[in-house]
C-alpha positions as CSV (number, residue, x, y, z in Angstrom):
1,M,-129.8,147.5,-161.0
2,M,-129.3,145.5,-157.9
3,N,-126.4,143.3,-156.6
4,F,-125.7,140.8,-153.9
5,L,-125.0,143.5,-151.3
6,N,-128.5,145.0,-151.3
7,T,-130.8,142.1,-152.0
8,N,-131.0,140.9,-148.4
9,I,-130.2,142.1,-145.0
10,P,-127.2,140.0,-143.9
11,N,-127.4,137.6,-140.9
12,P,-124.6,138.5,-138.4
13,I,-124.5,134.9,-137.2
14,A,-122.4,132.5,-139.3
15,F,-123.4,129.3,-137.4
16,E,-123.8,128.0,-133.8
17,V,-121.7,125.6,-131.8
18,F,-123.3,124.1,-128.7
19,G,-125.8,126.9,-128.6
20,V,-123.1,129.6,-128.9
21,S,-123.5,131.9,-131.9
22,I,-120.4,132.4,-134.0
23,M,-120.5,135.8,-135.5
24,W,-119.3,136.8,-139.0
25,Y,-117.6,139.8,-137.5
26,G,-115.3,137.7,-135.4
27,I,-114.6,135.3,-138.3
28,L,-113.7,138.1,-140.7
29,V,-111.5,139.9,-138.2
30,G,-109.8,136.6,-137.5
31,A,-109.3,136.0,-141.2
32,G,-107.8,139.4,-141.6
33,A,-105.4,138.8,-138.7
34,L,-104.4,135.4,-140.2
35,L,-103.6,137.0,-143.6
36,C,-101.6,139.7,-141.8
37,A,-99.5,137.0,-140.0
38,I,-98.9,135.1,-143.3
39,V,-97.7,138.2,-145.1
40,V,-95.4,139.2,-142.2
41,Y,-94.0,135.7,-141.7
42,S,-93.3,135.2,-145.4
43,R,-91.5,138.6,-145.8
44,A,-89.5,138.6,-142.6
45,S,-86.3,137.5,-144.3
46,I,-86.5,140.5,-146.6
47,H,-86.2,142.7,-143.6
48,E,-83.5,140.5,-142.0
49,I,-85.8,139.7,-139.0
50,E,-86.2,136.2,-137.6
51,S,-89.5,134.8,-138.9
52,E,-90.4,133.1,-135.6
53,K,-89.8,136.3,-133.7
54,T,-92.3,138.1,-136.0
55,L,-95.0,135.7,-134.9
56,E,-94.4,136.5,-131.3
57,I,-94.6,140.2,-132.1
58,F,-97.7,139.6,-134.1
59,V,-99.6,137.8,-131.4
60,I,-98.8,140.3,-128.7
61,C,-99.6,143.3,-130.9
62,L,-102.8,141.7,-132.1
63,I,-104.0,141.4,-128.5
64,A,-102.9,145.0,-127.8
65,G,-104.6,146.2,-131.0
66,L,-107.9,144.6,-130.1
67,V,-107.8,146.1,-126.6
68,G,-106.8,149.5,-128.0
69,A,-109.6,149.4,-130.6
70,R,-112.2,148.6,-127.9
71,I,-110.9,151.1,-125.4
72,Y,-110.9,153.8,-128.1
73,Y,-114.5,153.0,-129.1
74,V,-115.8,152.8,-125.5
75,L,-114.2,156.2,-124.6
76,F,-115.9,158.0,-127.5
77,N,-119.2,156.3,-126.5
78,W,-118.8,156.5,-122.7
79,S,-122.4,157.4,-122.1
80,Q,-123.5,154.2,-123.7
81,F,-121.1,152.0,-121.6
82,S,-120.7,153.8,-118.3
83,G,-121.3,151.5,-115.4
84,D,-121.8,148.4,-117.5
85,F,-118.6,146.4,-117.5
86,L,-120.1,143.4,-119.3
87,A,-121.1,145.7,-122.2
88,I,-117.6,147.2,-122.3
89,I,-116.0,143.8,-122.9
90,N,-118.6,142.4,-125.2
91,V,-117.2,142.9,-128.7
92,R,-119.3,140.2,-130.4
93,Q,-121.6,142.7,-131.9
94,G,-118.8,145.0,-133.1
95,G,-117.5,148.2,-131.6
96,L,-113.9,148.3,-132.5
97,A,-112.2,151.6,-133.6
98,V,-109.4,151.0,-136.1
99,H,-107.4,154.0,-135.1
100,G,-107.3,152.9,-131.4
101,G,-106.1,149.5,-132.5
102,L,-103.4,150.8,-134.7
103,I,-102.2,153.3,-132.1
104,L,-101.8,150.8,-129.2
105,G,-100.7,148.0,-131.5
106,F,-97.8,150.0,-133.0
107,L,-96.9,151.4,-129.5
108,V,-96.6,147.9,-128.2
109,G,-94.7,146.9,-131.3
110,L,-92.3,149.7,-130.7
111,L,-91.6,148.5,-127.2
112,L,-91.1,144.9,-128.4
113,C,-88.6,146.1,-131.1
114,L,-86.6,148.0,-128.5
115,L,-86.7,145.1,-126.1
116,W,-85.6,142.5,-128.8
117,R,-83.1,144.9,-130.5
118,I,-85.0,145.2,-133.8
119,K,-84.9,148.5,-135.6
120,P,-88.4,149.8,-135.0
121,L,-88.9,151.4,-138.4
122,N,-87.7,148.3,-140.1
123,G,-90.2,146.3,-138.1
124,F,-92.9,148.7,-138.9
125,D,-92.1,148.5,-142.6
126,L,-92.5,144.7,-142.4
127,F,-95.8,144.8,-140.7
128,A,-97.5,147.7,-142.6
129,P,-98.6,145.7,-145.7
130,G,-99.9,142.9,-143.6
131,V,-101.9,145.2,-141.3
132,V,-103.6,147.0,-144.2
133,L,-104.5,143.7,-145.9
134,G,-106.0,142.6,-142.6
135,Q,-108.0,145.8,-142.5
136,A,-109.3,145.1,-146.0
137,V,-110.7,141.7,-144.9
138,G,-111.8,142.7,-141.4
139,R,-113.9,145.6,-142.7
140,W,-116.4,143.1,-144.1
141,G,-117.4,142.3,-140.6
142,N,-119.2,145.7,-140.6
143,Y,-121.3,144.5,-143.5
144,F,-122.7,141.6,-141.6
145,N,-123.3,143.8,-138.5
146,S,-125.0,146.4,-140.7
147,E,-122.7,149.1,-139.3
148,A,-120.1,151.6,-140.5
149,H,-122.2,152.6,-143.4
150,G,-122.9,156.0,-145.0
151,G,-126.0,158.0,-145.8
152,P,-128.7,157.4,-148.4
153,T,-127.7,156.7,-152.0
154,D,-129.3,155.7,-155.2
155,L,-126.1,154.1,-156.5
156,P,-126.5,150.4,-157.7
157,W,-124.1,149.1,-155.0
158,G,-126.0,150.6,-152.1
159,I,-126.8,148.3,-149.2
160,L,-130.1,147.9,-147.5
161,I,-130.2,149.3,-143.9
162,N,-133.5,150.0,-142.1
163,G,-135.4,149.9,-145.4
164,E,-133.2,152.3,-147.4
165,L,-130.2,152.0,-149.6
166,V,-127.0,153.6,-148.1
167,H,-123.4,154.0,-149.0
168,P,-121.4,150.8,-148.2
169,T,-118.5,152.7,-146.7
170,F,-117.1,149.5,-145.3
171,L,-116.7,148.4,-149.0
172,Y,-115.0,151.6,-150.0
173,E,-112.5,151.2,-147.2
174,S,-111.9,147.6,-148.0
175,I,-111.1,148.4,-151.6
176,L,-108.9,151.3,-150.4
177,C,-106.9,149.0,-148.1
178,L,-106.5,146.4,-150.8
179,V,-105.1,148.9,-153.2
180,I,-102.8,150.3,-150.6
181,F,-101.6,146.7,-149.8
182,F,-100.3,146.3,-153.4
183,I,-98.7,149.7,-153.4
184,L,-96.9,149.1,-150.1
185,I,-95.6,145.7,-151.3
186,S,-94.1,147.5,-154.3
187,I,-92.6,150.3,-152.1
188,D,-91.3,147.8,-149.6
189,N,-89.5,145.8,-152.3
190,R,-87.6,149.0,-153.4
191,R,-87.5,151.1,-150.2
192,T,-84.4,153.3,-149.8
193,F,-84.7,154.0,-146.1
194,H,-86.2,152.5,-143.0
195,G,-89.8,153.6,-142.3
196,Q,-90.6,154.4,-146.0
197,T,-93.2,151.6,-146.3
198,F,-94.7,152.4,-142.9
199,F,-95.0,156.2,-143.5
200,W,-96.5,155.6,-146.9
201,Y,-99.1,153.4,-145.2
202,G,-100.0,156.2,-142.8
203,L,-100.1,158.8,-145.7
204,L,-102.3,156.7,-148.1
205,Y,-104.7,155.3,-145.5
206,S,-105.2,158.6,-143.8
207,F,-105.9,160.3,-147.2
208,G,-108.5,157.8,-148.2
209,R,-110.1,157.4,-144.7
210,F,-110.6,161.2,-144.5
211,F,-113.0,161.2,-147.5
212,I,-114.7,157.9,-146.7
213,E,-115.4,159.2,-143.2
214,E,-117.2,162.1,-144.7
215,L,-119.9,159.7,-146.0
216,R,-120.3,157.8,-142.7
217,T,-123.3,158.4,-140.4
218,D,-122.0,156.6,-137.3
219,S,-118.6,158.4,-136.8
220,L,-117.1,158.9,-133.4
221,M,-117.0,162.6,-132.7
222,L,-114.5,165.0,-131.2
223,G,-116.6,168.0,-130.4
224,V,-118.2,169.0,-133.7
225,F,-115.5,167.2,-135.8
226,K,-115.3,163.5,-136.8
227,Q,-112.4,162.2,-134.8
228,A,-111.3,159.9,-137.7
229,Q,-110.9,162.9,-139.9
230,V,-109.0,164.9,-137.3
231,I,-106.5,162.1,-136.7
232,S,-106.3,161.4,-140.4
233,V,-105.2,165.0,-141.1
234,V,-102.6,164.8,-138.3
235,I,-101.2,161.5,-139.5
236,F,-101.2,162.6,-143.1
237,V,-99.2,165.8,-142.4
238,A,-96.8,164.0,-140.1
239,C,-96.1,161.2,-142.6
240,A,-95.7,163.6,-145.5
241,I,-93.2,165.7,-143.6
242,T,-91.3,162.6,-142.4
243,L,-91.1,161.0,-145.8
244,I,-89.6,164.2,-147.3
245,A,-87.1,164.5,-144.4
246,F,-86.1,160.9,-144.3
247,G,-85.9,160.7,-148.1
248,R,-83.3,163.4,-148.1
249,N,-81.3,162.4,-145.1
250,K,-81.6,158.7,-144.3
251,K,-80.6,156.6,-147.2
252,L,-80.4,152.8,-146.9
253,P,-77.5,151.7,-149.1
254,G,-78.1,148.4,-151.0
255,R,-81.8,148.3,-150.4
256,I,-83.1,149.9,-153.6
257,F,-83.7,146.4,-155.0
258,Y,-84.0,143.0,-153.2
């Protein structure tokens, strides 16, 4: 049994404009970012945050996230990039680490919330569903770059890489993020304290990412451990503890239903 994923090796180039190749990777990352912006903008009033202000936050955090994702990837592959500045800034062929983007993006978001007097956890609750939806779409860029895949498999949905069928871990993570998106929307509509949606995002994504990462063959390493699994464990434990503590002590009256 075969399907569209494994019948042909994908072409990473979508089209060309004046001799410049436009990559599927960039298109899909951009599409994910656009969906994130739409979700955030449309739900801003639920969080009592000015819609126009969320777009300013989004643009700044998006830039920070892209920078953070690239820095994170380069640092864990320094031997490949050392001394080659052009290679460091060339992201057209991929090379963005999600955790790096999330970390710097949310740190910059925290600073903006403090600067503009927005409750940080309330802002994070607003952005979390949009971010994970963006991840679900952006992950498909890995398919067109033939990267972020797993080891050999005989499953019917395997993808063809270098002549063999392998686990499409990008697909697994895309499905995971899409499921999390709908869960977070449900949680966000009925949250009882600031940060509830955000911490559930951290909990659910880290849980799923830990197991998906086990299948991948191109993981960034931290010594003998896969860094994504290490950080997933840390985030999962931190979010679980915070959800329990906040759920007991930080009620948000009147926000059970919108």
